TIMI-2910 file (N, C-alpha, C, CB; in pm, 1 decimal, decimal comma, always signed):
<rs>
+----------+----------+----------+----------+----------+----------+----------+----------+----------+----------+----------+----------+------+
!      n_x !      n_y !      n_z !     ca_x !     ca_y !     ca_z !      c_x !      c_y !      c_z !     cb_x !     cb_y !     cb_z ! resn !
+----------+----------+----------+----------+----------+----------+----------+----------+----------+----------+----------+----------+------+
!  +5451,1 !  -4591,1 !  -4646,3 !  +5341,9 !  -4541,8 !  -4726,4 !  +5217,3 !  -4625,6 !  -4699,2 !  +5378,5 !  -4544,1 !  -4875,7 !  Unk !
!  +5106,1 !  -4559,5 !  -4684,5 !  +4977,6 !  -4626,4 !  -4666,2 !  +4908,1 !  -4629,2 !  -4801,6 !  +4889,0 !  -4554,1 !  -4557,6 !  Unk !
!  +4855,7 !  -4745,1 !  -4835,9 !  +4785,6 !  -4755,7 !  -4964,0 !  +4652,8 !  -4825,8 !  -4942,1 !  +4871,2 !  -4831,9 !  -5069,0 !  Unk !
!  +4556,8 !  -4784,7 !  -5019,6 !  +4423,6 !  -4844,7 !  -5015,2 !  +4398,1 !  -4911,7 !  -5149,2 !  +4313,1 !  -4738,0 !  -4983,4 !  Unk !
!  +4380,8 !  -5041,4 !  -5146,7 !  +4345,1 !  -5116,8 !  -5266,3 !  +4208,8 !  -5178,3 !  -5240,5 !  +4452,7 !  -5226,7 !  -5301,0 !  Unk !
!  +4121,3 !  -5165,6 !  -5335,3 !  +3987,4 !  -5221,4 !  -5318,4 !  +3926,2 !  -5248,2 !  -5454,0 !  +3897,7 !  -5126,7 !  -5236,5 !  Unk !
!  +3822,0 !  -5326,6 !  -5453,1 !  +3742,0 !  -5352,4 !  -5571,7 !  +3596,5 !  -5349,0 !  -5528,7 !  +3779,2 !  -5489,5 !  -5638,8 !  Unk !
!  +3513,2 !  -5298,5 !  -5616,8 !  +3369,5 !  -5296,7 !  -5591,9 !  +3308,7 !  -5410,9 !  -5673,2 !  +3305,1 !  -5157,0 !  -5630,0 !  Unk !
!  +3226,2 !  -5490,1 !  -5608,3 !  +3163,2 !  -5605,1 !  -5674,0 !  +3010,9 !  -5593,6 !  -5660,9 !  +3214,2 !  -5739,7 !  -5612,3 !  Unk !
!  +2947,2 !  -5518,1 !  -5748,2 !  +2801,8 !  -5502,7 !  -5736,3 !  +2729,6 !  -5634,5 !  -5764,0 !  +2751,6 !  -5394,3 !  -5832,7 !  Unk !
!  +2632,9 !  -5660,8 !  -5681,3 !  +2546,6 !  -5777,4 !  -5698,4 !  +2625,8 !  -5908,2 !  -5705,8 !  +2462,8 !  -5761,3 !  -5823,7 !  Unk !
!  +2734,7 !  -5915,2 !  -5628,0 !  +2818,4 !  -6034,9 !  -5626,6 !  +2869,9 !  -6056,6 !  -5485,5 !  +2936,4 !  -6022,8 !  -5727,3 !  Unk !
!  +2869,4 !  -6179,6 !  -5440,9 !  +2925,5 !  -6211,7 !  -5310,1 !  +3077,1 !  -6221,8 !  -5319,8 !  +2865,9 !  -6343,3 !  -5255,7 !  Unk !
!  +3143,1 !  -6186,4 !  -5211,4 !  +3287,7 !  -6200,1 !  -5205,2 !  +3318,4 !  -6342,4 !  -5159,6 !  +3351,8 !  -6093,7 !  -5108,8 !  Unk !
!  +3376,5 !  -6419,6 !  -5248,9 !  +3408,5 !  -6559,5 !  -5222,2 !  +3559,2 !  -6576,1 !  -5209,2 !  +3353,1 !  -6651,1 !  -5333,8 !  Unk !
!  +3601,8 !  -6693,2 !  -5170,6 !  +3745,5 !  -6720,5 !  -5159,1 !  +3815,4 !  -6702,9 !  -5293,9 !  +3769,2 !  -6863,2 !  -5105,4 !  Unk !
!  +3747,1 !  -6736,3 !  -5404,3 !  +3806,8 !  -6719,1 !  -5537,2 !  +3830,5 !  -6571,5 !  -5568,4 !  +3716,6 !  -6781,6 !  -5644,9 !  Unk !
!  +3735,0 !  -6487,8 !  -5530,3 !  +3748,2 !  -6343,4 !  -5550,8 !  +3864,5 !  -6290,0 !  -5467,9 !  +3616,7 !  -6270,0 !  -5513,5 !  Unk !
!  +3876,6 !  -6336,6 !  -5344,7 !  +3984,5 !  -6291,6 !  -5256,1 !  +4120,6 !  -6333,5 !  -5312,0 !  +3965,3 !  -6348,9 !  -5113,6 !  Unk !
!  +4133,2 !  -6456,3 !  -5358,2 !  +4261,2 !  -6503,8 !  -5412,2 !  +4298,9 !  -6424,5 !  -5537,2 !  +4253,8 !  -6655,0 !  -5445,0 !  Unk !
!  +4204,6 !  -6397,2 !  -5624,0 !  +4233,4 !  -6317,1 !  -5743,2 !  +4277,6 !  -6176,3 !  -5704,2 !  +4109,9 !  -6310,5 !  -5835,1 !  Unk !
!  +4213,9 !  -6118,7 !  -5604,1 !  +4253,0 !  -5986,7 !  -5554,6 !  +4396,9 !  -5990,4 !  -5501,9 !  +4155,7 !  -5939,2 !  -5443,3 !  Unk !
!  +4430,8 !  -6093,8 !  -5426,1 !  +4566,6 !  -6106,5 !  -5372,3 !  +4669,6 !  -6120,6 !  -5483,7 !  +4575,3 !  -6226,5 !  -5278,0 !  Unk !
!  +4637,4 !  -6195,7 !  -5586,8 !  +4728,6 !  -6210,0 !  -5700,6 !  +4752,9 !  -6074,6 !  -5767,9 !  +4671,9 !  -6310,9 !  -5802,9 !  Unk !
!  +4645,2 !  -5998,1 !  -5787,0 !  +4658,8 !  -5865,0 !  -5846,4 !  +4743,5 !  -5774,7 !  -5756,6 !  +4519,7 !  -5801,8 !  -5870,1 !  Unk !
!  +4720,9 !  -5784,5 !  -5628,2 !  +4796,0 !  -5703,4 !  -5531,9 !  +4945,8 !  -5733,6 !  -5541,1 !  +4745,0 !  -5729,2 !  -5388,3 !  Unk !
!  +4980,9 !  -5860,2 !  -5548,1 !  +5121,9 !  -5899,0 !  -5557,0 !  +5185,1 !  -5853,9 !  -5687,9 !  +5135,8 !  -6049,7 !  -5542,5 !  Unk !
!  +5106,4 !  -5847,2 !  -5794,7 !  +5159,5 !  -5796,8 !  -5921,6 !  +5185,6 !  -5646,0 !  -5915,7 !  +5062,4 !  -5828,5 !  -6036,0 !  Unk !
!  +5106,1 !  -5573,9 !  -5837,2 !  +5116,2 !  -5428,4 !  -5832,7 !  +5215,5 !  -5376,2 !  -5729,4 !  +4982,2 !  -5370,5 !  -5804,8 !  Unk !
!  +5240,8 !  -5453,4 !  -5625,0 !  +5326,0 !  -5405,1 !  -5516,0 !  +5451,4 !  -5491,1 !  -5506,9 !  +5249,4 !  -5406,4 !  -5381,0 !  Unk !
!  +5567,2 !  -5429,2 !  -5525,2 !  +5691,1 !  -5505,5 !  -5505,0 !  +5722,3 !  -5515,4 !  -5355,3 !  +5810,0 !  -5439,0 !  -5581,2 !  Unk !
!  +5794,0 !  -5616,7 !  -5317,1 !  +5836,0 !  -5628,6 !  -5177,6 !  +5726,6 !  -5681,9 !  -5086,6 !  +5882,1 !  -5495,3 !  -5126,9 !  Unk !
!  +5745,6 !  -5657,3 !  -4956,8 !  +5653,8 !  -5707,6 !  -4854,7 !  +5520,9 !  -5631,5 !  -4856,5 !  +5718,3 !  -5697,3 !  -4716,1 !  Unk !
!  +5414,5 !  -5704,2 !  -4825,2 !  +5279,2 !  -5649,1 !  -4819,6 !  +5220,2 !  -5684,4 !  -4683,7 !  +5189,5 !  -5703,8 !  -4936,5 !  Unk !
!  +5163,3 !  -5585,7 !  -4616,7 !  +5092,5 !  -5610,7 !  -4491,5 !  +4944,5 !  -5585,6 !  -4514,4 !  +5147,3 !  -5520,9 !  -4376,1 !  Unk !
!  +4863,3 !  -5686,3 !  -4487,2 !  +4718,4 !  -5674,8 !  -4499,8 !  +4657,1 !  -5662,4 !  -4361,8 !  +4659,1 !  -5795,9 !  -4575,3 !  Unk !
!  +4563,1 !  -5571,2 !  -4347,6 !  +4484,2 !  -5561,1 !  -4224,9 !  +4343,0 !  -5601,4 !  -4265,5 !  +4489,4 !  -5413,9 !  -4160,0 !  Unk !
!  +4298,3 !  -5713,0 !  -4212,9 !  +4172,3 !  -5771,4 !  -4256,4 !  +4073,1 !  -5786,1 !  -4142,5 !  +4196,9 !  -5905,5 !  -4319,7 !  Unk !
!  +3945,6 !  -5775,9 !  -4179,5 !  +3841,8 !  -5815,0 !  -4085,6 !  +3828,2 !  -5966,8 !  -4095,3 !  +3704,9 !  -5741,9 !  -4115,7 !  Unk !
!  +3732,9 !  -6020,0 !  -4026,9 !  +3721,4 !  -6166,3 !  -4021,4 !  +3611,8 !  -6219,8 !  -4114,1 !  +3693,3 !  -6210,7 !  -3878,4 !  Unk !
!  +3601,8 !  -6158,7 !  -4230,4 !  +3510,9 !  -6209,1 !  -4332,7 !  +3544,2 !  -6355,8 !  -4359,4 !  +3520,9 !  -6124,5 !  -4463,8 !  Unk !
!  +3442,7 !  -6439,0 !  -4372,7 !  +3465,4 !  -6582,4 !  -4393,3 !  +3555,9 !  -6608,0 !  -4514,2 !  +3331,3 !  -6655,1 !  -4411,9 !  Unk !
!  +3538,5 !  -6532,2 !  -4620,9 !  +3621,9 !  -6551,8 !  -4740,4 !  +3769,1 !  -6523,3 !  -4712,0 !  +3573,0 !  -6461,9 !  -4854,3 !  Unk !
!  +3799,7 !  -6431,8 !  -4619,9 !  +3938,8 !  -6403,3 !  -4583,7 !  +4001,6 !  -6520,3 !  -4509,0 !  +3946,9 !  -6276,6 !  -4498,4 !  Unk !
!  +3918,7 !  -6593,9 !  -4436,7 !  +3969,8 !  -6703,1 !  -4352,7 !  +3954,6 !  -6840,6 !  -4416,2 !  +3899,3 !  -6702,2 !  -4220,1 !  Unk !
!  +3905,4 !  -6844,7 !  -4539,7 !  +3882,5 !  -6972,8 !  -4607,8 !  +4012,7 !  -7051,9 !  -4621,4 !  +3820,3 !  -6949,4 !  -4746,7 !  Unk !
!  +4001,1 !  -7182,5 !  -4617,8 !  +4117,4 !  -7270,5 !  -4625,2 !  +4202,8 !  -7241,5 !  -4749,0 !  +4072,5 !  -7416,4 !  -4625,9 !  Unk !
!  +4139,2 !  -7224,1 !  -4864,1 !  +4213,2 !  -7198,7 !  -4987,9 !  +4290,1 !  -7066,2 !  -4981,7 !  +4117,0 !  -7197,9 !  -5107,4 !  Unk !
!  +4230,0 !  -6965,3 !  -4918,9 !  +4297,3 !  -6835,9 !  -4904,2 !  +4416,0 !  -6852,0 !  -4811,1 !  +4199,7 !  -6727,4 !  -4850,3 !  Unk !
!  +4398,2 !  -6925,3 !  -4701,0 !  +4507,6 !  -6947,3 !  -4606,8 !  +4622,4 !  -7025,0 !  -4671,9 !  +4456,7 !  -7022,4 !  -4483,2 !  Unk !
!  +4588,2 !  -7121,2 !  -4757,3 !  +4691,5 !  -7195,2 !  -4830,1 !  +4767,3 !  -7102,7 !  -4924,9 !  +4629,1 !  -7312,3 !  -4908,5 !  Unk !
!  +4694,9 !  -7016,1 !  -4995,1 !  +4759,4 !  -6920,0 !  -5085,2 !  +4853,7 !  -6830,1 !  -5006,2 !  +4653,6 !  -6834,8 !  -5159,9 !  Unk !
!  +4807,5 !  -6778,9 !  -4893,3 !  +4890,6 !  -6691,6 !  -4810,2 !  +5013,2 !  -6765,8 !  -4757,3 !  +4808,7 !  -6635,7 !  -4693,4 !  Unk !
!  +4995,5 !  -6893,0 !  -4725,3 !  +5107,7 !  -6973,0 !  -4675,5 !  +5217,3 !  -6991,3 !  -4779,1 !  +5058,6 !  -7108,2 !  -4630,3 !  Unk !
!  +5181,3 !  -6989,8 !  -4905,6 !  +5279,0 !  -7005,6 !  -5013,8 !  +5349,6 !  -6874,8 !  -5046,8 !  +5210,7 !  -7059,4 !  -5138,5 !  Unk !
!  +5289,5 !  -6763,0 !  -5009,6 !  +5349,4 !  -6633,0 !  -5038,5 !  +5423,9 !  -6582,5 !  -4916,2 !  +5242,0 !  -6531,2 !  -5082,1 !  Unk !
!  +5553,0 !  -6564,8 !  -4931,3 !  +5633,6 !  -6514,1 !  -4820,3 !  +5636,6 !  -6362,1 !  -4819,5 !  +5775,8 !  -6568,9 !  -4828,3 !  Unk !
!  +5563,9 !  -6300,1 !  -4910,3 !  +5561,8 !  -6154,3 !  -4919,6 !  +5445,0 !  -6092,1 !  -4845,2 !  +5557,2 !  -6112,4 !  -5063,6 !  Unk !
!  +5347,5 !  -6172,0 !  -4805,7 !  +5226,8 !  -6117,2 !  -4743,2 !  +5224,6 !  -6147,8 !  -4593,9 !  +5100,6 !  -6173,6 !  -4810,7 !  Unk !
!  +5205,9 !  -6042,0 !  -4514,2 !  +5184,2 !  -6055,4 !  -4370,2 !  +5040,2 !  -6012,9 !  -4342,4 !  +5287,6 !  -5968,6 !  -4286,9 !  Unk !
!  +4967,3 !  -6094,5 !  -4269,2 !  +4827,1 !  -6063,7 !  -4239,8 !  +4808,0 !  -6029,9 !  -4092,8 !  +4737,2 !  -6181,4 !  -4278,4 !  Unk !
!  +4729,2 !  -5929,0 !  -4070,2 !  +4685,2 !  -5890,9 !  -3936,6 !  +4533,3 !  -5896,3 !  -3939,3 !  +4738,7 !  -5747,3 !  -3894,3 !  Unk !
!  +4476,7 !  -5977,0 !  -3852,4 !  +4331,4 !  -5987,9 !  -3845,7 !  +4279,5 !  -5902,8 !  -3730,6 !  +4287,7 !  -6135,5 !  -3828,8 !  Unk !
!  +4177,5 !  -5827,6 !  -3759,3 !  +4112,6 !  -5747,3 !  -3656,4 !  +4028,2 !  -5838,4 !  -3567,0 !  +4024,9 !  -5635,5 !  -3720,2 !  Unk !
!  +4003,1 !  -5796,6 !  -3445,4 !  +3914,4 !  -5876,2 !  -3359,7 !  +3774,2 !  -5882,5 !  -3421,5 !  +3907,9 !  -5816,1 !  -3215,9 !  Unk !
!  +3700,6 !  -5988,1 !  -3393,1 !  +3565,2 !  -5997,2 !  -3447,5 !  +3474,2 !  -5888,6 !  -3389,7 !  +3506,1 !  -6135,7 !  -3419,2 !  Unk !
!  +3380,1 !  -5844,4 !  -3471,2 !  +3278,0 !  -5748,5 !  -3429,2 !  +3337,5 !  -5621,1 !  -3369,7 !  +3185,7 !  -5812,8 !  -3328,4 !  Unk !
!  +3437,0 !  -5565,8 !  -3438,0 !  +3501,3 !  -5444,4 !  -3389,1 !  +3521,2 !  -5344,4 !  -3503,7 !  +3636,7 !  -5478,2 !  -3322,7 !  Unk !
!  +3413,3 !  -5297,6 !  -3564,8 !  +3429,5 !  -5206,0 !  -3677,8 !  +3500,0 !  -5076,6 !  -3640,8 !  +3295,5 !  -5173,9 !  -3736,6 !  Unk !
!  +3492,4 !  -5035,4 !  -3514,7 !  +3557,9 !  -4911,1 !  -3472,9 !  +3710,3 !  -4922,9 !  -3477,2 !  +3513,0 !  -4872,9 !  -3332,1 !  Unk !
!  +3762,4 !  -5044,8 !  -3484,9 !  +3907,0 !  -5065,7 !  -3493,6 !  +3956,7 !  -5071,2 !  -3637,8 !  +3944,9 !  -5193,5 !  -3422,1 !  Unk !
!  +3864,4 !  -5081,3 !  -3732,6 !  +3898,9 !  -5103,8 !  -3872,4 !  +3908,4 !  -4972,0 !  -3949,6 !  +3795,8 !  -5195,5 !  -3937,8 !  Unk !
!  +4028,7 !  -4931,5 !  -3991,3 !  +4042,5 !  -4806,8 !  -4067,6 !  +3962,0 !  -4805,4 !  -4197,0 !  +4187,2 !  -4783,0 !  -4099,6 !  Unk !
!  +3935,6 !  -4920,6 !  -4255,5 !  +3857,2 !  -4925,6 !  -4379,1 !  +3713,5 !  -4878,2 !  -4354,1 !  +3856,8 !  -5069,1 !  -4436,8 !  Unk !
!  +3662,3 !  -4903,7 !  -4235,2 !  +3527,8 !  -4855,1 !  -4201,7 !  +3524,7 !  -4702,3 !  -4205,2 !  +3484,0 !  -4906,8 !  -4061,8 !  Unk !
!  +3633,4 !  -4638,5 !  -4161,8 !  +3640,6 !  -4492,7 !  -4166,5 !  +3648,9 !  -4444,0 !  -4311,2 !  +3761,8 !  -4442,1 !  -4085,9 !  Unk !
!  +3717,7 !  -4519,5 !  -4395,2 !  +3726,9 !  -4482,6 !  -4537,3 !  +3589,3 !  -4489,3 !  -4602,5 !  +3826,0 !  -4575,3 !  -4611,9 !  Unk !
!  +3515,3 !  -4598,6 !  -4579,0 !  +3381,8 !  -4610,1 !  -4637,8 !  +3289,0 !  -4502,3 !  -4581,7 !  +3323,0 !  -4750,3 !  -4611,4 !  Unk !
!  +3299,9 !  -4474,5 !  -4455,1 !  +3217,8 !  -4369,6 !  -4394,5 !  +3247,7 !  -4234,7 !  -4458,8 !  +3242,0 !  -4362,7 !  -4242,6 !  Unk !
!  +3376,1 !  -4205,6 !  -4478,5 !  +3414,6 !  -4080,9 !  -4544,8 !  +3352,1 !  -4073,3 !  -4683,9 !  +3568,4 !  -4069,5 !  -4554,3 !  Unk !
!  +3363,1 !  -4181,2 !  -4760,9 !  +3307,3 !  -4181,4 !  -4896,3 !  +3156,3 !  -4159,0 !  -4894,8 !  +3339,5 !  -4313,2 !  -4966,6 !  Unk !
!  +3087,4 !  -4227,0 !  -4803,2 !  +2940,8 !  -4215,0 !  -4797,7 !  +2896,2 !  -4077,6 !  -4751,8 !  +2882,8 !  -4320,3 !  -4705,1 !  Unk !
!  +2971,3 !  -4015,4 !  -4661,9 !  +2929,1 !  -3887,9 !  -4604,2 !  +2984,2 !  -3766,2 !  -4678,4 !  +2971,6 !  -3881,5 !  -4460,4 !  Unk !
!  +3077,2 !  -3785,7 !  -4769,9 !  +3137,8 !  -3672,2 !  -4839,3 !  +3115,0 !  -3681,3 !  -4989,9 !  +3287,9 !  -3665,2 !  -4809,2 !  Unk !
!  +3204,5 !  -3743,8 !  -5067,1 !  +3186,0 !  -3737,6 !  -5211,9 !  +3060,9 !  -3808,8 !  -5263,1 !  +3305,1 !  -3795,6 !  -5278,7 !  Unk !
!  +3008,8 !  -3905,8 !  -5188,0 !  +2889,2 !  -3977,1 !  -5234,6 !  +2760,5 !  -3929,1 !  -5167,5 !  +2905,8 !  -4125,2 !  -5210,3 !  Unk !
!  +2772,6 !  -3833,0 !  -5076,3 !  +2653,1 !  -3780,2 !  -5009,6 !  +2565,0 !  -3710,8 !  -5113,0 !  +2691,7 !  -3681,5 !  -4894,6 !  Unk !
!  +2436,4 !  -3728,4 !  -5100,5 !  +2336,8 !  -3665,3 !  -5187,9 !  +2346,0 !  -3707,9 !  -5333,6 !  +2350,6 !  -3517,2 !  -5180,1 !  Unk !
!  +2415,0 !  -3818,3 !  -5359,4 !  +2421,3 !  -3874,0 !  -5494,3 !  +2301,4 !  -3966,7 !  -5511,0 !  +2557,1 !  -3950,4 !  -5519,6 !  Unk !
!  +2233,9 !  -3956,2 !  -5621,6 !  +2115,8 !  -4039,9 !  -5647,4 !  +2137,3 !  -4122,5 !  -5774,4 !  +1987,6 !  -3952,1 !  -5660,8 !  Unk !
!  +2211,2 !  -4231,2 !  -5763,3 !  +2233,6 !  -4314,0 !  -5882,5 !  +2103,8 !  -4380,0 !  -5927,2 !  +2340,9 !  -4421,3 !  -5854,8 !  Unk !
!  +2095,4 !  -4408,7 !  -6054,3 !  +1974,1 !  -4469,7 !  -6108,8 !  +1972,5 !  -4621,0 !  -6092,2 !  +1960,0 !  -4434,9 !  -6255,2 !  Unk !
!  +2089,9 !  -4680,5 !  -6074,0 !  +2096,1 !  -4826,1 !  -6055,6 !  +2226,4 !  -4863,6 !  -5985,5 !  +2084,6 !  -4899,9 !  -6192,1 !  Unk !
!  +2241,1 !  -4992,6 !  -5954,2 !  +2359,5 !  -5038,1 !  -5880,9 !  +2486,4 !  -5023,6 !  -5963,8 !  +2342,2 !  -5183,1 !  -5838,0 !  Unk !
!  +2474,7 !  -5031,3 !  -6094,8 !  +2593,0 !  -5015,7 !  -6180,3 !  +2647,9 !  -4873,1 !  -6170,9 !  +2558,7 !  -5050,2 !  -6327,2 !  Unk !
!  +2559,6 !  -4775,5 !  -6174,1 !  +2603,5 !  -4636,3 !  -6161,7 !  +2663,6 !  -4610,4 !  -6023,1 !  +2485,5 !  -4540,2 !  -6187,5 !  Unk !
!  +2601,0 !  -4663,7 !  -5919,6 !  +2655,5 !  -4648,8 !  -5784,1 !  +2792,9 !  -4712,8 !  -5774,0 !  +2560,7 !  -4711,0 !  -5680,4 !  Unk !
!  +2808,5 !  -4830,4 !  -5833,6 !  +2936,3 !  -4900,4 !  -5832,6 !  +3044,2 !  -4817,3 !  -5901,2 !  +2923,1 !  -5036,8 !  -5900,9 !  Unk !
!  +3012,6 !  -4760,6 !  -6015,8 !  +3109,2 !  -4677,2 !  -6088,0 !  +3149,8 !  -4555,6 !  -6005,9 !  +3051,2 !  -4632,3 !  -6222,2 !  Unk !
!  +3051,6 !  -4489,2 !  -5945,4 !  +3081,0 !  -4371,8 !  -5862,7 !  +3166,6 !  -4408,1 !  -5741,8 !  +2951,2 !  -4306,1 !  -5816,5 !  Unk !
!  +3129,9 !  -4515,5 !  -5674,1 !  +3205,6 !  -4558,4 !  -5555,9 !  +3348,3 !  -4595,3 !  -5594,8 !  +3136,4 !  -4678,1 !  -5487,0 !  Unk !
!  +3363,6 !  -4662,9 !  -5706,1 !  +3496,2 !  -4702,3 !  -5751,9 !  +3580,4 !  -4580,2 !  -5787,0 !  +3485,4 !  -4795,4 !  -5872,6 !  Unk !
!  +3522,5 !  -4487,4 !  -5860,9 !  +3595,3 !  -4365,9 !  -5900,4 !  +3637,4 !  -4284,5 !  -5778,4 !  +3508,7 !  -4279,5 !  -5993,5 !  Unk !
!  +3544,1 !  -4263,2 !  -5686,1 !  +3575,6 !  -4185,1 !  -5565,6 !  +3671,7 !  -4258,4 !  -5473,4 !  +3448,0 !  -4151,6 !  -5489,8 !  Unk !
!  +3660,6 !  -4390,1 !  -5468,7 !  +3753,3 !  -4468,7 !  -5388,5 !  +3895,2 !  -4460,4 !  -5442,0 !  +3708,6 !  -4613,0 !  -5383,5 !  Unk !
!  +3909,2 !  -4461,7 !  -5573,0 !  +4042,5 !  -4449,0 !  -5632,6 !  +4101,7 !  -4311,0 !  -5606,7 !  +4036,4 !  -4475,6 !  -5783,5 !  Unk !
!  +4018,5 !  -4208,8 !  -5608,4 !  +4067,6 !  -4075,2 !  -5572,8 !  +4112,3 !  -4072,1 !  -5426,7 !  +3958,2 !  -3968,5 !  -5597,7 !  Unk !
!  +4034,1 !  -4135,4 !  -5340,3 !  +4070,4 !  -4142,4 !  -5198,8 !  +4202,1 !  -4216,6 !  -5179,0 !  +3959,5 !  -4210,6 !  -5118,7 !  Unk !
!  +4226,2 !  -4318,4 !  -5259,9 !  +4348,2 !  -4398,3 !  -5244,0 !  +4475,2 !  -4317,1 !  -5266,1 !  +4346,0 !  -4515,0 !  -5339,8 !  Unk !
!  +4463,4 !  -4199,9 !  -5326,0 !  +4579,1 !  -4112,2 !  -5348,5 !  +4598,5 !  -4010,0 !  -5237,4 !  +4564,1 !  -4040,1 !  -5480,5 !  Unk !
!  +4508,0 !  -4009,2 !  -5140,4 !  +4511,7 !  -3908,3 !  -5033,8 !  +4579,0 !  -3963,6 !  -4908,6 !  +4369,3 !  -3860,2 !  -5000,1 !  Unk !
!  +4710,1 !  -3952,2 !  -4902,3 !  +4786,1 !  -4001,6 !  -4787,3 !  +4737,4 !  -3939,4 !  -4656,6 !  +4934,8 !  -3972,8 !  -4806,2 !  Unk !
!  +4705,7 !  -3809,9 !  -4659,8 !  +4661,9 !  -3742,9 !  -4537,8 !  +4535,9 !  -3807,3 !  -4481,2 !  +4637,3 !  -3595,0 !  -4564,7 !  Unk !
!  +4438,9 !  -3834,1 !  -4566,5 !  +4314,5 !  -3896,7 !  -4520,2 !  +4336,6 !  -4041,9 !  -4478,2 !  +4207,9 !  -3890,1 !  -4629,9 !  Unk !
!  +4411,5 !  -4116,6 !  -4557,3 !  +4436,2 !  -4256,7 !  -4522,3 !  +4505,7 !  -4268,2 !  -4387,3 !  +4520,6 !  -4324,8 !  -4630,6 !  Unk !
!  +4603,3 !  -4183,3 !  -4363,0 !  +4672,3 !  -4185,1 !  -4233,1 !  +4578,5 !  -4143,3 !  -4119,7 !  +4795,0 !  -4092,3 !  -4236,3 !  Unk !
!  +4488,2 !  -4049,7 !  -4148,4 !  +4394,7 !  -4007,7 !  -4043,3 !  +4301,1 !  -4122,5 !  -4005,0 !  +4312,5 !  -3885,5 !  -4089,8 !  Unk !
!  +4262,1 !  -4205,9 !  -4101,4 !  +4176,8 !  -4321,2 !  -4070,0 !  +4251,4 !  -4418,9 !  -3979,8 !  +4130,6 !  -4392,4 !  -4199,7 !  Unk !
!  +4378,2 !  -4441,0 !  -4007,8 !  +4459,2 !  -4530,3 !  -3925,1 !  +4478,5 !  -4470,0 !  -3786,8 !  +4595,8 !  -4557,6 !  -3991,3 !  Unk !
!  +4512,4 !  -4342,2 !  -3782,1 !  +4536,8 !  -4277,7 !  -3652,8 !  +4411,0 !  -4269,2 !  -3567,3 !  +4593,1 !  -4138,7 !  -3674,1 !  Unk !
!  +4295,2 !  -4268,7 !  -3630,8 !  +4169,2 !  -4261,2 !  -3556,3 !  +4135,8 !  -4394,5 !  -3487,8 !  +4054,8 !  -4220,6 !  -3650,3 !  Unk !
!  +4186,8 !  -4501,8 !  -3542,2 !  +4162,9 !  -4632,7 !  -3483,1 !  +4242,7 !  -4645,9 !  -3354,1 !  +4200,0 !  -4745,4 !  -3581,9 !  Unk !
!  +4184,5 !  -4704,3 !  -3249,9 !  +4258,4 !  -4722,5 !  -3124,1 !  +4373,7 !  -4822,7 !  -3135,7 !  +4163,2 !  -4768,4 !  -3015,4 !  Unk !
!  +4374,5 !  -4902,2 !  -3241,5 !  +4483,7 !  -4998,0 !  -3259,2 !  +4604,9 !  -4928,1 !  -3319,2 !  +4439,6 !  -5115,8 !  -3348,8 !  Unk !
!  +4721,1 !  -4978,1 !  -3289,1 !  +4844,3 !  -4923,6 !  -3345,6 !  +4876,4 !  -4999,3 !  -3473,9 !  +4962,6 !  -4933,2 !  -3243,8 !  Unk !
!  +4890,6 !  -4924,8 !  -3583,0 !  +4934,2 !  -4987,8 !  -3709,5 !  +5069,3 !  -4930,7 !  -3747,4 !  +4830,0 !  -4964,6 !  -3825,0 !  Unk !
!  +5069,4 !  -4821,6 !  -3819,7 !  +5195,4 !  -4761,8 !  -3864,7 !  +5181,1 !  -4611,0 !  -3854,7 !  +5231,8 !  -4805,8 !  -4011,4 !  Unk !
!  +5186,5 !  -4560,2 !  -3736,7 !  +5166,4 !  -4417,5 !  -3713,0 !  +5294,9 !  -4340,5 !  -3738,4 !  +5117,3 !  -4392,9 !  -3569,8 !  Unk !
!  +5319,6 !  -4312,9 !  -3864,7 !  +5436,6 !  -4234,0 !  -3902,0 !  +5393,7 !  -4106,9 !  -3967,6 !  +5529,0 !  -4311,9 !  -3994,0 !  Unk !
+----------+----------+----------+----------+----------+----------+----------+----------+----------+----------+----------+----------+------+
</rs>
């Protein structure tokens, strides 16, 4: 099963603390082994995050090559959101945009067909089942 977990953080930088809290939430929600496919955001590679990952035997990480957005299925997910359900939306502020993006992203997270298409569109092999 392919799953998309994300959080929207309007007007906030993604720090190592934010990443660790996200990982803790992920482990609470998913039983068993977890495979993460990550870009090379500095917060993902921070020493504290690496230490947290080293203590968890349930998480396997795959890092994408640097500067390769065409290999990242998440880029296709964001593109889909921007060009489809969020196209022609005119939010009045960042809070409204954040709410809309979060709501539409959660709806997308239930669409196995679309999530698999994003993975299959990437030239990298992940889990083409």
